[in-house]
Structures are given as structure tokens and as C-alpha cells.
Backbone as CSV, one residue per row, in Angstrom:
resi,resn,N_x,N_y,N_z,CA_x,CA_y,CA_z,C_x,C_y,C_z
1,UNK,3.702,5.333,3.025,4.452,6.055,3.993,5.507,5.048,4.705
2,UNK,6.629,5.724,4.814,7.889,4.898,5.162,8.755,5.755,6.161
3,UNK,9.687,5.038,6.812,10.637,5.826,7.681,11.307,6.615,6.701
4,UNK,12.011,7.703,7.212,12.843,8.560,6.355,14.117,7.773,5.886
5,UNK,14.827,8.487,5.096,16.015,7.917,4.612,17.118,7.666,5.536
6,UNK,16.975,8.369,6.715,18.163,8.303,7.641,17.860,7.023,8.672
7,UNK,16.897,6.164,8.239,16.513,5.143,9.169,17.001,3.795,8.557
8,UNK,17.391,2.909,9.622,17.746,1.644,9.096,16.851,0.949,8.474
9,UNK,15.409,1.186,9.051,14.210,0.269,8.668,13.905,0.761,6.989
10,UNK,14.365,2.118,6.568,14.143,2.642,5.307,15.177,1.825,4.470
11,UNK,16.460,1.734,4.871,17.442,0.986,4.116,17.062,-0.624,3.994
12,UNK,16.432,-1.060,5.016,16.033,-2.497,4.888,15.032,-2.633,3.847
13,UNK,14.109,-1.694,3.892,12.753,-1.734,3.004,13.377,-1.793,1.607
14,UNK,14.392,-0.910,1.283,14.916,-0.669,-0.079,15.636,-2.090,-0.617
15,UNK,16.247,-2.524,0.574,17.150,-3.788,0.212,16.089,-4.902,-0.135
16,UNK,15.004,-5.005,0.499,14.043,-6.285,0.221,13.208,-5.914,-0.998
17,UNK,12.725,-4.532,-0.934,11.735,-4.385,-2.027,12.377,-4.172,-3.452
18,UNK,13.653,-3.699,-3.374,14.422,-3.491,-4.667,14.324,-2.165,-5.178
19,UNK,15.145,-1.987,-6.423,15.450,-0.610,-6.958,14.129,-0.107,-7.637
20,UNK,13.458,-0.944,-8.250,12.135,-0.507,-8.783,11.172,0.175,-7.906
21,UNK,11.123,-0.271,-6.534,10.366,0.441,-5.630,11.000,1.784,-5.189
22,UNK,12.217,1.636,-5.090,13.024,2.863,-4.636,12.836,4.023,-5.661
23,UNK,12.825,3.743,-6.946,12.623,4.807,-7.942,11.261,5.353,-8.022
24,UNK,10.392,4.758,-7.240,8.957,5.509,-7.191,8.695,6.113,-5.767
25,UNK,9.735,6.307,-5.052,9.486,6.930,-3.597,9.484,8.330,-3.550
26,UNK,9.451,9.156,-4.674,9.550,10.638,-4.690,8.433,11.189,-4.131
27,UNK,7.100,10.489,-4.354,6.020,10.951,-3.786,5.456,10.370,-2.470
28,UNK,6.337,9.547,-1.770,6.062,8.968,-0.459,6.711,9.889,0.488
29,UNK,5.624,9.976,1.508,5.941,10.771,2.764,7.096,9.869,3.873
30,UNK,8.068,10.434,4.042,8.909,9.759,5.028,8.983,10.347,6.369
31,UNK,8.971,9.473,7.301,8.834,10.026,8.714,10.007,9.432,9.611
32,UNK,10.532,10.712,10.429,11.761,10.309,11.253,11.382,9.508,12.642
33,UNK,9.976,9.534,12.778,9.459,9.003,14.192,8.320,7.952,13.797
34,UNK,8.510,6.715,14.343,7.468,5.687,14.142,6.319,6.072,14.683
35,UNK,6.073,6.694,15.701,4.821,7.154,16.285,4.090,8.162,15.264
36,UNK,4.911,8.970,14.760,4.338,9.906,13.879,3.890,9.081,12.518
37,UNK,4.492,8.185,12.128,4.102,7.302,10.892,2.856,6.537,11.286
38,UNK,2.755,6.029,12.341,1.640,5.036,12.837,0.430,6.048,12.898
39,UNK,0.574,7.287,13.442,-0.578,8.186,13.546,-1.075,8.624,12.128
40,UNK,-0.162,8.865,11.270,-0.511,9.279,9.853,-1.147,7.992,9.286
41,UNK,-0.649,6.837,9.450,-1.335,5.649,8.747,-2.888,5.562,9.435
42,UNK,-2.991,5.673,10.733,-4.108,5.469,11.322,-5.258,6.647,10.991
43,UNK,-4.860,7.707,10.619,-5.784,8.708,10.210,-6.049,8.849,8.621
44,UNK,-5.332,8.083,7.883,-5.367,8.199,6.407,-6.251,7.210,5.894
45,UNK,-7.207,7.459,4.965,-8.058,6.362,4.317,-7.081,5.733,3.344
46,UNK,-7.250,4.469,3.260,-6.349,3.669,2.120,-4.922,3.958,2.249
47,UNK,-4.426,4.295,3.400,-3.019,4.417,3.515,-2.286,3.133,3.644
48,UNK,-1.033,3.264,3.259,-0.207,1.988,3.560,1.224,2.498,3.816
49,UNK,1.747,1.633,4.610,3.092,2.123,5.144,3.925,0.929,5.507
50,UNK,5.192,1.272,5.894,6.190,0.341,6.317,6.886,0.555,7.637
51,UNK,6.608,0.002,8.870,7.184,0.184,9.901,7.631,-0.976,10.852
52,UNK,8.402,-0.904,11.792,8.733,-1.976,12.580,7.667,-2.590,13.432
53,UNK,7.506,-3.697,13.509,6.390,-4.576,14.284,6.296,-4.033,15.801
54,UNK,7.400,-3.413,16.387,7.324,-2.955,17.770,6.528,-1.643,17.837
55,UNK,6.348,-1.062,16.658,5.682,0.296,16.588,4.488,0.122,16.366
56,UNK,3.821,-0.995,16.044,2.268,-1.464,15.758,1.478,-1.055,16.780
57,UNK,0.255,-0.549,16.738,-0.817,-0.471,17.694,-2.284,-1.035,17.080
58,UNK,-3.242,-0.803,17.882,-4.451,-1.152,17.490,-5.141,-0.255,16.438
59,UNK,-4.455,0.990,16.222,-5.083,1.712,15.337,-4.828,1.546,13.686
60,UNK,-3.870,0.506,13.487,-3.553,0.158,12.095,-3.636,-1.430,11.989
61,UNK,-3.918,-1.913,10.755,-4.005,-3.404,10.407,-2.593,-3.478,9.819
62,UNK,-2.357,-4.874,9.927,-1.161,-5.301,9.392,-1.410,-6.178,8.053
63,UNK,-0.565,-6.219,7.214,-0.793,-6.873,5.979,0.018,-8.228,5.805
64,UNK,-0.661,-9.225,5.495,-0.213,-10.504,5.341,0.465,-10.801,4.009
65,UNK,1.464,-11.347,3.738,2.031,-11.545,2.289,2.227,-13.123,2.292
66,UNK,1.379,-13.685,1.202,1.506,-15.183,1.023,0.988,-15.870,2.122
67,UNK,0.057,-15.246,2.962,-0.488,-15.935,4.113,0.144,-15.693,5.327
68,UNK,1.343,-15.060,5.332,2.183,-15.082,6.543,2.144,-13.627,7.153
69,UNK,1.716,-13.493,8.437,1.396,-12.237,9.064,2.733,-11.756,9.798
70,UNK,3.042,-10.490,9.752,4.116,-9.967,10.402,4.076,-9.907,11.928
71,UNK,5.010,-10.309,12.582,4.955,-10.452,14.019,6.395,-10.505,14.477
72,UNK,6.644,-10.090,15.629,8.046,-10.098,16.245,8.532,-11.714,16.329
73,UNK,9.829,-11.814,15.580,10.391,-13.054,15.574,9.838,-14.044,14.430
74,UNK,8.829,-13.515,13.710,8.423,-14.452,12.654,9.383,-14.217,11.198
75,UNK,10.224,-15.041,11.183,11.419,-15.003,10.093,10.896,-15.597,8.627
76,UNK,9.524,-15.998,8.598,8.872,-16.485,7.486,8.275,-15.260,6.551
77,UNK,8.296,-14.086,7.321,7.621,-12.971,6.706,8.491,-12.278,5.698
78,UNK,8.088,-12.232,4.525,9.138,-11.601,3.545,9.967,-10.238,3.837
79,UNK,9.477,-9.439,4.717,9.965,-8.248,5.262,10.501,-8.295,6.702
80,UNK,10.973,-9.501,7.096,11.511,-9.864,8.209,12.970,-9.215,8.441
81,UNK,13.128,-8.317,9.418,14.408,-7.713,9.740,15.008,-8.403,11.013
82,UNK,16.195,-9.208,10.889,16.835,-9.615,11.977,17.388,-8.600,13.073
83,UNK,17.459,-9.024,14.110,18.326,-8.127,15.166,19.515,-8.885,15.650
84,UNK,20.684,-8.181,15.509,21.699,-8.775,15.887,22.282,-8.241,17.229
85,UNK,22.726,-8.889,18.047,23.336,-8.481,19.544,24.822,-9.066,19.573
86,UNK,25.780,-8.060,19.677,27.100,-8.258,19.912,27.464,-8.073,21.174
87,UNK,28.233,-8.957,21.710,28.872,-9.013,23.025,30.338,-8.722,22.923
88,UNK,30.881,-7.915,24.025,32.388,-7.616,23.977,32.494,-8.046,25.458
89,UNK,33.133,-9.090,25.759,33.335,-9.713,26.994,34.315,-8.752,27.822
90,UNK,35.373,-8.120,27.118,36.215,-7.256,27.797,35.734,-5.841,28.028
91,UNK,34.725,-5.520,27.561,34.084,-4.212,27.869,33.585,-3.878,29.332
92,UNK,33.638,-2.861,29.936,33.335,-2.627,31.126,31.877,-2.894,31.440
93,UNK,31.279,-3.023,32.775,29.940,-3.501,33.051,29.093,-2.467,32.424
94,UNK,28.026,-2.903,31.875,27.025,-1.908,31.229,27.313,-1.438,29.893
95,UNK,28.537,-2.034,29.434,28.976,-1.622,27.987,29.112,-2.889,27.053
96,UNK,28.826,-4.187,27.610,29.198,-5.290,26.958,28.195,-5.669,25.818
97,UNK,27.115,-4.917,25.884,26.284,-5.264,24.560,25.838,-4.268,23.617
98,UNK,25.996,-4.523,22.265,25.756,-3.522,21.203,24.480,-4.322,20.526
99,UNK,23.552,-3.546,20.185,22.387,-4.061,19.259,22.502,-3.377,18.132
100,UNK,22.706,-4.110,16.832,22.929,-3.512,15.579,21.783,-4.056,14.631
């Protein structure tokens, strides 16, 4: 289970996992909503999925890779996705920050 193709998380997953994984996604369920993905993971036996760490809850377990657990800010995790913040000093108040 993964975010749907319109998601930046999906794009990141494909970028890191590689084209071999992308070729096998025809039978994988995509979700437009992290909460729905987490709910499906929590209710499925032997389910596995890819979701942002901010969407995690106690209903699912995380997978460590090479002994590294996913957590916010853990850049040592192989599927770590950085968050970039851009500032525009000349923009009006309340519009100076863009998160990409």
C-alpha cells in the first residue's frame, strides 16, 4: 500500500526504490489520503506500506532498515525525505514561507 501517483511521497518512493519496484506496482493499492492508508495497513494481516512518518500512529509498526528506524529528522534512514523551506523576504506578511 502506497500513496497514489499524485503524491510527492509516491514520487519519492519510486525515486529511492528504483524502476524495478515501479514495474511491480500494478497490483499495489494507492491511497490519496494518509489516514485511509494507515487504516488499511492497521486492518490488514501481513500488510506493508509506505507513508510519511507524520502519519504514523500506534495502530501500525514501523520497519527498520539496516538497524535504522524511521523517525522525523532521521536522515540515516534509507527512505528519508527531506523537507525544504524557502523564504521570500519581499513577500507580504503571511506569505514569506513556502514548504516544498
